[in-house]
C-alpha positions in Angstrom: -28.9 35.1 32.8 -28.1 38.0 30.3 -26.6 36.2 27.2 -24.6 39.3 26.6 -22.6 38.7 29.8 -21.4 35.4 28.1 -20.1 36.1 24.7 -19.4 33.0 22.6 -15.9 31.8 22.7 -13.7 32.7 19.8 -13.3 29.8 17.3 -10.2 27.7 18.1 -7.4 28.1 15.7 -6.8 25.6 13.0 -4.1 23.0 13.9 -0.8 24.0 12.2 1.0 21.6 9.8 4.6 22.5 8.6 5.7 20.8 5.5 9.6 20.4 5.4 11.6 19.6 2.3 15.1 20.1 0.9 14.2 22.6 -1.7 11.4 24.0 -4.1 13.6 24.7 -7.1 11.8 23.0 -10.0 8.4 22.3 -11.3 8.9 18.5 -10.4 7.6 15.8 -8.2 8.4 17.0 -4.6 7.2 20.5 -5.4 3.9 19.2 -6.7 3.5 17.0 -3.6 3.9 19.9 -1.3 1.5 22.1 -3.3 -1.2 19.3 -3.4 -0.8 18.3 0.2 -0.8 22.0 1.6 -3.9 22.9 -0.5 -5.9 19.7 0.3 -5.2 19.6 4.0 -6.1 23.2 4.3 -9.6 22.0 2.9 -9.4 19.4 5.6 -9.1 22.0 8.4 -5.3 22.5 9.0 -3.2 25.6 8.5 -0.3 24.7 6.2 3.1 26.2 6.0 6.1 25.1 3.9 9.7 25.4 4.9 12.6 24.3 2.5 16.4 24.7 3.0 17.5 25.7 -0.6 16.8 29.2 -1.8 13.7 29.7 -3.7 14.1 30.1 -7.4 14.4 33.8 -8.6 11.9 33.2 -11.4 8.9 31.4 -10.0 7.8 28.2 -11.4 4.2 27.2 -11.9 3.9 25.4 -8.5 5.5 28.3 -6.7 3.2 30.7 -8.4 0.2 28.6 -7.4 1.4 28.6 -3.8 1.5 32.3 -3.6 -1.9 32.7 -5.3 -3.4 30.4 -2.8 -1.8 32.2 0.1 0.3 29.4 1.3 3.4 30.6 3.1 6.7 29.1 2.0 10.1 30.2 3.1 13.8 29.2 2.7 16.0 28.6 5.7 19.2 29.3 3.7 17.8 32.7 2.6 17.0 33.4 6.3 20.6 32.7 7.5 22.4 34.1 4.3 23.8 37.2 5.7 25.1 35.5 9.0 26.5 32.6 6.9 28.5 35.0 4.8 29.7 37.0 7.7 31.0 33.8 9.6 32.5 32.5 6.4 34.4 35.7 5.8 35.7 35.8 9.3 37.2 32.3 9.2 38.2 32.3 5.5 40.0 35.6 5.2 42.9 34.9 7.6 43.6 31.6 5.9 43.2 33.0 2.4 45.5 36.0 3.2 48.3 34.0 4.5 47.8 31.7 1.5 48.2 34.5 -1.0 51.1 36.1 0.8 53.0 32.8 1.0 52.5 32.1 -2.7 53.7 35.6 -3.9 56.8 35.5 -1.4 57.8 32.2 -3.0 57.2 33.7 -6.5 59.3 36.8 -5.8 62.2 34.8 -4.1 62.2 32.3 -7.0 61.8 29.4 -4.5 58.3 28.4 -5.5 58.0 24.5 -5.3 55.3 22.3 -6.4 55.0 20.7 -3.0 54.8 24.1 -1.2 51.7 25.3 -3.1 50.2 22.0 -3.9 50.2 22.4 -7.6 52.2 21.6 -10.7 53.2 23.0 -14.1 54.1 26.6 -15.0 53.8 29.6 -12.7 50.6 30.6 -14.5 49.0 27.1 -13.9 50.2 27.3 -10.3 48.5 30.7 -9.9 45.3 29.2 -11.3 45.4 26.2 -9.1 46.0 28.4 -6.1 42.9 30.6 -7.0 40.8 27.4 -7.5 41.9 26.1 -4.1 40.9 29.4 -2.5 37.5 29.4 -4.2 36.8 25.8 -3.4 37.7 26.5 0.4 35.4 29.5 0.5 32.6 27.4 -1.0 33.1 24.6 1.5 33.2 27.0 4.4 30.0 28.8 3.1 28.2 25.5 2.9 29.2 24.4 6.4 28.0 27.6 8.1 24.8 27.8 6.0 23.8 24.3 6.9 24.8 24.7 10.6 22.8 28.1 10.9 19.9 26.7 9.0 19.5 23.8 11.3 19.9 26.2 14.4 17.2 28.4 12.8 14.9 25.5 12.2 15.3 24.3 15.7 14.5 27.8 17.2 11.5 28.0 15.0 10.1 24.7 16.2 10.7 25.5 19.9 9.1 29.0 19.6 6.0 28.2 17.4 5.4 24.5 18.3 3.4 23.4 15.1 0.9 20.6 15.8 2.1 18.4 12.9 5.6 18.4 11.2 5.4 16.6 7.8 8.9 15.9 6.3 9.0 15.1 2.6 12.0 13.4 1.3 15.8 13.4 2.3 17.2 16.3 4.2 20.7 17.1 5.3 21.8 14.8 8.1 22.3 17.4 10.6 18.5 18.2 10.5 17.2 14.8 11.7 17.8 15.2 15.4 16.0 18.6 15.8 12.5 17.3 15.2 10.3 16.6 18.0 9.4 12.8 17.6 5.9 12.8 19.0 4.5 15.2 16.2 6.9 14.4 13.2 5.7 12.3 10.1 8.1 11.3 7.5 7.1 10.6 3.8 9.6 8.8 1.5 9.9 10.0 -2.0 11.6 7.2 -3.8 11.7 3.4 -4.1 12.9 2.7 -0.7 16.5 1.6 -1.5 19.5 3.1 -0.1 21.1 5.6 -2.5 24.8 4.9 -3.3 25.5 8.5 -2.2 24.6 7.7 1.6 27.6 7.4 3.8 27.2 4.9 6.7 26.8 7.5 9.4 24.1 9.2 7.2 22.1 6.1 6.8 22.4 5.4 10.6 21.2 8.8 11.7 18.3 8.4 9.2 17.5 5.2 10.6 17.4 6.4 14.2 15.1 9.3 13.0 12.6 6.9 11.3 12.4 4.6 14.4 11.6 7.3 16.9 9.1 9.5 15.0 5.3 9.3 15.1 4.6 7.9 11.6 6.3 6.9 8.4 4.5 7.2 5.0 5.3 5.6 1.7 3.4 5.2 -1.6 3.1 1.5 -2.0 3.4 -2.0 -0.1 6.4 -3.0 -2.0 8.2 0.2 -1.2 7.4 -0.2 2.6 9.0 -3.7 2.6 12.0 -2.5 0.7 12.4 0.7 2.9 12.2 -1.3 6.1 14.8 -3.7 5.0 17.1 -0.9 3.6 17.1 1.3 6.8 16.5 -1.4 9.5 13.0 0.1 10.4 11.3 -1.7 13.2 7.9 -0.1 13.2 4.9 0.1 11.1 4.8 2.1 7.9 1.6 3.6 6.3 0.9 3.3 2.6 -0.6 6.5 1.2 -1.1 7.0 -2.6 -0.1 10.1 -4.6 -2.8 12.6 -4.9 -3.4 15.0 -7.7 -6.2 17.7 -8.1 -8.9 17.0 -10.6 -8.0 19.7 -13.1 -10.0 17.9 -15.8 -13.3 18.4 -13.9 -12.3 21.8 -12.8 -12.1 23.0 -16.2 -15.9 23.1 -16.9 -19.3 23.1 -15.1 -20.3 19.8 -16.8 -17.2 18.0 -15.5 -16.8 14.6 -16.9 -19.2 15.1 -19.8 -17.1 18.1 -20.9 -13.9 16.1 -20.7 -15.4 13.1 -22.7 -16.6 15.5 -25.5 -13.2 17.3 -25.6 -11.5 13.9 -26.2 -13.9 13.1 -28.9 -13.3 16.2 -30.6 -9.6 15.8 -30.4 -9.9 12.3 -31.8 -11.7 13.6 -34.9 -8.9 16.2 -35.4 -6.2 13.5 -35.0 -7.7 11.3 -37.7 -7.8 14.3 -40.0 -4.1 14.9 -39.4 -3.3 11.3 -39.8 -5.0 11.5 -43.2 -2.8 14.4 -44.1 0.4 12.5 -43.0 -0.4 9.5 -45.3 0.0 5.9 -44.5 1.6 4.7 -41.3 2.9 1.5 -42.8 3.3 0.2 -46.4 0.0 -0.9 -47.7 -2.2 0.4 -44.7 -4.1 3.6 -44.5 -4.1 5.9 -41.4 -6.5 4.7 -38.7 -6.7 1.1 -39.9 -7.4 -1.1 -36.9 -6.4 -4.6 -36.1 -7.7 -6.5 -33.1 -5.0 -7.7 -30.7 -4.7 -8.6 -27.2 -6.0 -5.9 -24.6 -3.2 -6.6 -22.0 0.1 -8.1 -21.4 1.7 -9.1 -18.2 5.3 -8.3 -17.5 6.3 -12.0 -17.7 4.5 -12.5 -20.9 5.9 -9.6 -22.9 8.4 -11.0 -25.4 11.9 -9.7 -25.4 11.6 -8.8 -29.1 8.7 -6.8 -30.6 5.9 -8.6 -32.3 5.5 -8.3 -36.1 2.5 -6.2 -36.9 1.5 -5.4 -40.4 -0.5 -2.2 -39.4 -0.7 0.1 -36.5 -3.2 2.8 -35.7 -2.1 6.5 -35.3 -1.9 6.9 -31.5 -0.5 9.8 -29.6 2.1 8.7 -27.1 3.9 11.0 -24.7 5.6 11.5 -21.4 5.5 14.5 -19.0 8.3 14.7 -16.6 11.7 16.2 -15.6 14.1 15.0 -18.4 16.6 12.9 -16.4 17.9 9.4 -16.8 15.8 8.4 -13.8 12.8 8.7 -16.0 14.1 6.1 -18.6 14.5 8.8 -21.4 17.2 7.0 -22.9 15.2 3.8 -23.4 12.2 5.9 -24.7 14.5 7.4 -27.4 15.7 3.8 -28.4 12.2 2.5 -28.5 11.2 5.5 -30.8 14.1 4.7 -33.0 12.8 1.0 -33.3 9.1 2.0 -33.8 10.1 4.4 -36.7 12.4 1.8 -38.4 9.3 -0.6 -38.5 6.4 1.8 -39.3 8.0 4.9 -40.8 6.4 7.4 -38.3 5.8 7.9 -34.7 3.7 10.5 -32.7 5.4 11.2 -29.5 5.5 14.3 -27.2 8.1 15.1 -24.7 6.7 17.6 -22.3 8.8 19.1 -19.6 12.5 20.3 -19.1 15.7 18.9 -17.5 19.3 18.1 -18.1 18.6 15.6 -20.9 16.5 18.1 -23.1 19.5 18.7 -25.4 19.9 15.0 -25.9 16.4 14.6 -26.8 16.6 17.5 -29.2 19.7 15.9 -30.8 18.0 12.5 -31.1 14.9 14.0 -32.8 16.7 16.6 -34.8 16.0 19.6 -32.9 19.6 20.1 -31.7 21.0 19.9 -35.2 21.4 22.4 -38.0 19.2 22.3 -41.0 21.4 21.8 -44.3 21.2 24.3 -47.1 18.6 23.0 -49.5 20.6 24.3 -52.5 17.8 26.8 -53.3 19.6 29.8 -51.7 18.1 29.3 -48.3 20.3 30.1 -45.4 21.4 27.6 -42.8 19.4 28.0 -39.7 18.9 26.2 -36.4 15.9 24.3 -35.9 13.9 25.2 -32.7 10.9 22.9 -31.9 10.3 24.2 -28.5 7.3 26.8 -28.5 7.9 29.9 -26.4 4.3 29.8 -25.3 1.5 27.3 -25.4 -1.7 28.9 -26.7 -3.4 25.9 -27.8 -1.8 22.5 -27.1 -3.3 21.0 -30.2 -1.3 23.3 -32.4 1.8 22.5 -30.5 1.4 18.9 -30.8 0.9 19.1 -34.6 4.1 21.0 -35.0 6.4 19.2 -37.5 3.5 17.2 -39.1 2.0 19.5 -41.7 4.9 20.6 -44.0 2.6 22.9 -45.9 1.7 24.9 -42.9 4.8 24.3 -40.7 8.2 25.5 -41.9 9.8 23.2 -39.2 8.6 20.2 -41.1 10.5 21.2 -44.4 13.6 22.2 -42.3 13.6 18.8 -40.4 13.4 16.9 -43.5 17.1 17.6 -44.2 18.6 17.2 -40.9 21.6 14.9 -40.8 22.7 12.4 -38.1 19.2 12.0 -36.5 17.2 8.9 -36.4 13.9 10.8 -36.9 15.1 12.9 -39.9 11.6 14.0 -40.9 10.5 14.9 -37.4 7.4 12.7 -37.9 5.4 13.7 -35.0 8.0 13.9 -32.3 7.6 17.1 -30.2 9.3 18.8 -27.3 6.9 21.2 -25.5 7.0 23.2 -22.3 4.3 22.6 -19.6 1.8 25.4 -18.5 -0.4 22.8 -16.8 -0.3 19.0 -16.9 -3.8 18.6 -18.1 -3.0 20.7 -21.2 -0.6 18.0 -22.2 -2.2 14.9 -21.0 -5.8 15.3 -22.1 -4.6 15.1 -25.7 -2.6 11.8 -25.4 -3.8 8.3 -26.0 -1.2 6.5 -24.2 1.2 7.9 -21.5 4.6 6.3 -21.4 6.6 6.5 -18.1 9.3 3.8 -18.0 10.9 5.1 -14.8 14.1 3.5 -13.2 13.9 4.8 -9.8 10.3 6.3 -8.8 7.9 5.7 -6.1 4.6 6.8 -7.5 5.2 9.8 -9.8 2.6 12.6 -9.8 2.5 12.7 -13.6 1.2 9.1 -13.7 -1.6 10.0 -11.4 -2.3 13.0 -13.4 -2.5 10.8 -16.6 -5.1 8.6 -15.0 -6.9 11.8 -13.9 -7.1 12.5 -17.6 -8.2 9.1 -18.6 -5.0 8.1 -20.2 -3.8 4.6 -19.8 -0.2 4.2 -18.9 2.9 2.1 -19.8 4.9 2.0 -16.6 8.0 0.1 -15.3 7.7 -2.6 -12.6 9.5 -0.3 -10.1 8.3 1.4 -6.9 4.6 1.6 -6.5 3.6 2.3 -10.1 2.5 -1.4 -10.8 0.3 -1.2 -7.7 -1.5 2.0 -9.1 -1.5 1.1 -12.9 -2.4 -2.6 -12.8 -1.3 -4.7 -15.7 -4.0 -5.2 -18.3 -6.4 -3.0 -16.4 -5.3 0.7 -16.5 -2.3 0.1 -18.7 0.7 -2.1 -19.2 3.6 -3.0 -16.8 7.0 -3.6 -18.4 10.4 -4.6 -17.1 12.6 -1.6 -16.5 15.5 -0.4 -18.6 14.2 -2.1 -21.9 13.5 -0.2 -25.0 12.1 -3.5 -26.6 9.6 -3.8 -23.8 8.4 -0.2 -24.4 8.1 -0.9 -28.2 6.2 -4.1 -27.4 3.7 -2.2 -25.1 3.2 0.7 -27.7 2.5 -1.9 -30.4 0.0 -3.6 -28.2 -2.0 -0.4 -27.7 -1.6 0.6 -31.4 -3.3 -2.7 -32.6 -6.2 -2.4 -30.2 -9.6 -1.5 -31.5 -11.2 1.9 -30.6 -13.5 0.0 -28.1 -10.7 -1.8 -26.4 -8.6 1.4 -26.1 -11.7 3.2 -24.8 -12.1 0.6 -22.0 -8.5 1.2 -20.9 -9.3 5.0 -20.7 -12.4 4.6 -18.7 -10.7 2.3 -16.2 -7.8 4.8 -15.9 -10.2 7.5 -15.0 -11.9 5.2 -12.5 -8.7 4.3 -10.9 -7.9 7.9 -10.2 -11.4 8.5 -8.9 -11.1 5.8 -6.3 -7.6 6.1 -5.2 -5.8 9.4 -5.9 -8.4 12.2 -5.8 -7.4 14.8 -3.2 -10.6 14.3 -1.2 -9.8 10.5 -0.9 -6.0 10.9 0.0 -6.5 14.1 1.9 -9.1 12.4 4.3 -6.7 9.6 4.9 -3.8 11.8 5.7 -6.0 14.2 7.8 -7.0 11.1 10.0 -3.2 10.2 10.3 -2.6 13.9 11.5 -5.5 13.8 13.9 -4.3 10.4 15.3 -0.9 11.9 15.9 -2.3 14.9 17.6 -4.5 12.6 19.8 -1.4 10.6 20.8 0.4 13.7 21.7 -2.5 15.1 23.9 -2.7 11.6 25.7 1.1 11.7 26.3 0.8 15.1 27.8 -2.1 14.1 30.1 -0.2 11.1 31.2 
């Protein structure tokens, strides 16, 4: 037989997986999840696509840039239906608004305008303002209604037309969306601790519960979260535990991998000690870098409610990388820093990220205040600690520490109404990549109040940085107390202080053991190859179940 008469069959297309989420607005947790999952599952043989409801940001953040560079498609449902939503909104809004405006001005002209008739109070001018606000609010409500309705209809048409092999929903969506997903190929992955948010209405929780109980698989980040989630939403089926993944950016930075990472940390340690010498003593009667042996770990139950009394502490670099929100425990970090400074006179802490609490952080550390005239003819000027660009992270971290080379140091010395009046090593920096920040820390502090298993904690372990985490969500399952870090009670500045003190009194060898165990934990539990293989097996299991269902 002539082989030319039987050409080889074309390769079968890769199975498609659609990742569905509410939005892709910020360089935060869910955005990182979607990027890492889409990237790794493509390596595992799947064809990923990301679909979100909210419009994409006009200025792309780092995760969105990475998606586009890797050729992973992402689209917004609200953007797809925007024109139709506006048209339908105007068609229903203009008749009502026109009548409202005409009635208002007829009453004004006739001098018979009453507060009850127009739903406002006060003068004619205030009535006009309230009337305009009512019109604006009604337009916004109508636009939101049509946008949601059309987006769900568009999603349903897309699913029916293209029939993806796997639909992976990440986090909470609008309630109207739950019913459109085909149950046999839909997977849901929860993003938080598993408790019911106070914002949920009963009908929303019931619709969500029905969705969870009819789809193929449900994923969470920890065993404790699985139990809480099942109780909160009356889930009657099994729940899979899948840890958070993060790419190994440390190893990817050089050809020698782990060795280069270790050398880099040693070089930074030398520079850190030199800077510490320049800053002087950390506590009265003790030089920078003085070590005292202390306990290497502390369980949640054994951490005292008040901080221990230490005569000396070593110069360690603490920090957090997150979105600056109350959810991350920022308020308690600021209180702990104030306590630390009161005891030891200085603190080395980095806030890396952005968010609604950024101004509050700046005010607390002096960056949001105005420098007072020194009396030498210097003009009053605002203090800006946030660099516009990170060219070398070490330089950003040392900002505010060397007065002779950094004018911000001298300016901060005269800031009033701030508990860290000399900006002694407290920094606020933007993030280019997580590894640029984390590889230069000694201890990562993440006392979250409502988290599952934050990506930033995984990234800290990836960089070999031991962590201080709250006993919430799955964080204590990943960061085991006394092994990769310390687990503290949530919402406690005192517990944060005690954990920081425990690390600061360790010997170099004790701290190094924590760092090695942190990296090892990442290697065995959170590497993309590890988590991706587990998730790919779940996908293929679901696809196999679908094929069996079709055959039967």
